C-alpha positions in Angstrom: 31.2 -1.9 1.1 28.1 -3.9 1.9 30.4 -6.2 4.1 30.9 -3.3 6.5 27.2 -2.6 7.0 25.5 -3.6 10.2 22.6 -2.9 12.4 22.3 -3.2 16.2 19.8 -5.6 17.6 18.0 -2.5 18.9 17.9 -0.9 15.4 16.5 -4.2 13.9 13.8 -4.3 16.5 13.0 -0.9 16.0 12.2 -1.4 12.4 9.9 -4.3 13.2 8.0 -2.4 16.1 7.5 0.6 13.8 6.1 -1.5 11.1 3.6 -3.2 13.7 5.4 -6.5 12.6 5.4 -8.0 16.1 1.9 -9.0 16.8 0.5 -10.2 20.2 -2.5 -12.6 20.6 -3.0 -16.2 20.2 -1.4 -17.7 17.1 -1.1 -21.1 15.4 2.2 -20.9 13.7 3.0 -22.7 10.3 4.7 -25.3 12.4 1.5 -26.2 14.1 2.9 -24.8 17.5 0.8 -22.3 19.4 2.4 -18.8 20.6 1.1 -15.4 21.9 3.7 -13.7 19.6 3.7 -13.6 16.0 6.4 -12.2 13.7 4.9 -10.8 10.5 7.9 -10.2 8.3 5.6 -9.0 5.4 4.7 -5.9 7.3 8.2 -4.7 7.5 9.0 -5.8 4.1 6.3 -3.4 2.8 8.5 -0.5 3.2 11.5 -0.6 0.8 13.7 1.6 2.9 13.3 -0.4 5.9 13.5 -3.5 4.1 16.7 -2.5 2.4 18.4 -1.9 5.8 17.6 -5.5 7.0 18.6 -6.9 3.5 21.9 -5.2 3.6 22.6 -6.0 7.1 21.8 -9.9 6.6 23.9 -9.8 3.4 26.8 -8.3 5.2 26.7 -11.1 7.9 26.3 -13.6 5.1 29.6 -12.3 3.2 31.4 -12.1 6.3 30.7 -15.7 7.6 30.9 -17.5 4.1 34.1 -15.6 3.1 35.1 -16.8 -0.4 32.5 -19.6 -0.3 29.9 -17.7 -2.4 26.8 -19.4 -3.3 25.9 -20.0 -7.1 22.0 -19.5 -6.2 19.5 -18.8 -3.6 16.7 -21.0 -2.9 13.9 -19.9 -0.7 10.5 -21.7 0.3 7.4 -19.9 -0.6 5.6 -17.7 0.4 7.7 -16.1 3.3 11.1 -16.6 2.0 10.4 -15.2 -1.8 11.0 -11.6 -1.2 14.0 -11.9 1.3 15.5 -14.6 -1.0 15.4 -12.5 -4.1 16.9 -9.5 -2.3 19.7 -11.4 -0.7 20.6 -13.0 -4.1 20.7 -9.5 -5.6 22.9 -8.1 -2.8 25.2 -11.3 -3.4 25.0 -10.9 -7.4 23.6 -14.5 -7.9 20.3 -15.9 -9.1 17.3 -16.6 -6.7 14.5 -19.3 -7.2 11.8 -20.4 -5.0 10.0 -23.8 -4.2 6.3 -24.0 -3.6 3.9 -26.6 -2.2 2.3 -28.9 -4.6 0.0 -31.5 -2.8 1.9 -30.5 0.6 5.2 -31.2 -1.0 8.0 -28.5 -2.1 8.7 -28.6 -5.8 10.4 -26.3 -8.2 8.0 -24.8 -10.7 7.7 -22.0 -13.2 10.7 -23.4 -15.1 13.1 -23.0 -12.1 16.1 -25.5 -12.3 19.0 -26.5 -10.1 22.2 -28.1 -11.4 24.2 -30.8 -9.6 27.3 -29.4 -7.5 25.7 -26.1 -7.4 26.4 -24.2 -4.2 23.2 -23.3 -2.6 22.2 -20.8 0.1 18.8 -21.3 1.6 16.9 -18.2 2.7 13.9 -17.8 4.9 12.2 -14.9 6.6 11.6 -16.6 10.0 13.0 -19.8 11.3 10.8 -21.5 14.1 11.2 -25.2 14.2 13.0 -25.6 10.8 10.4 -27.7 9.1 10.1 -25.6 6.1 14.0 -25.6 5.9 14.3 -29.2 6.2 11.8 -29.8 3.6 13.6 -27.3 1.3 17.0 -29.0 2.0 15.4 -32.4 1.0 14.3 -30.9 -2.4 17.6 -29.3 -3.1 19.6 -32.4 -2.2 17.5 -34.5 -4.8 19.1 -32.4 -7.4 22.7 -33.2 -5.9 23.6 -29.5 -5.0 25.8 -28.5 -2.1 23.8 -26.4 0.6 26.5 -24.4 2.1 24.3 -22.3 4.8 20.9 -21.2 5.6 20.1 -17.6 6.4 17.1 -16.0 7.9 16.0 -12.5 9.1 14.7 -13.9 12.4 15.7 -17.0 14.3 13.0 -17.7 16.8 13.9 -21.4 17.3 14.8 -21.1 20.7 16.9 -24.1 19.8 20.7 -24.0 20.3 20.9 -27.2 18.2 19.0 -25.9 15.1 22.1 -25.7 13.2 22.9 -29.3 13.9 19.3 -30.2 12.9 20.0 -28.4 9.4 23.5 -29.8 9.1 24.9 -26.4 8.0 25.7 -22.9 9.5 22.6 -20.9 10.3 23.2 -17.0 9.7 20.4 -15.0 11.2 20.2 -11.2 11.4 18.6 -11.5 14.9 17.5 -14.1 17.5 14.2 -13.3 19.1 13.2 -15.5 22.1 9.5 -16.4 21.9 7.8 -19.1 23.7 5.8 -21.8 21.8 3.4 -24.5 22.9 2.1 -27.7 21.5 -1.7 -28.2 21.2 -1.6 -30.2 24.6 0.1 -27.7 26.5 -1.6 -24.5 25.9 -1.4 -22.1 29.0 -4.8 -21.0 30.3 -4.4 -17.4 29.3 -4.0 -18.5 25.6 -7.1 -21.1 25.8 -9.2 -18.0 26.4 -8.3 -16.3 23.1 -9.5 -17.7 19.8 -6.5 -18.8 17.8 -5.6 -17.2 14.4 -3.6 -19.1 11.6 -1.5 -16.3 9.9 1.1 -18.5 8.2 1.3 -19.0 4.4 1.1 -22.8 4.8 -2.7 -22.3 5.8 -3.6 -20.1 2.8 -6.2 -21.8 0.8 -5.0 -22.8 -2.8 
C-alpha cells in the first residue's frame, strides 16, 4: 500500500544531490529574497525513477495526515508545481489543474474549472515565503472551495509559523534549512557574486 511507503531524510537528500538539484552560488529567489543555495526540483524530476520515489513518499504522508478527508482535486501554481501536482493527484486518484500568471495574477485557464465546496489540496514543489501559495489560496477561495491542506516536496521556509500564515496544515516531504537575505541585508561574500534569477516567476513571456 502506498500509505506504508516512506523515505528517510538521507534518502531524499541523496536523490537531490545525485541529480545536482541543490545548487550553490548567489540566487534571487522567486520571492525576491537572496540566497547562496537554490533547490532546482526540475533537476530531480527529470528522472522518472527518482521522481516516483519522491511522489510516492509525499503521497503517503498526505494520505496518512488527511485520513478520510480526501481532496476532490489538486491545484498547483505554475510552473514549479505543475508536474508534482499532477503526480500527487494521480497517486490520490483525483484530478489535477494548475493556475498561471496573467498580468502578474494567478488565473485558471485552458478550460480548468473549480466548483463551489470542492475540497482542494494545494501542491507546490518548494515553499519559501509562501507567496505563491497564498496567491493560489486567494484564487481558489474565489470559487468557494474548501482548501484542506498544502503539500510540497521541500519546505525551506525556516518559519515555524508558515502553517498559521497559510491557515491550513502544511505537509512537506522534507524541511531544509537554508538562509535567505533581503536585498538590503546581503552578506559581503554574496555581494561578490553576480546574482542569478532561476525561478519561473522571472521567465519572460
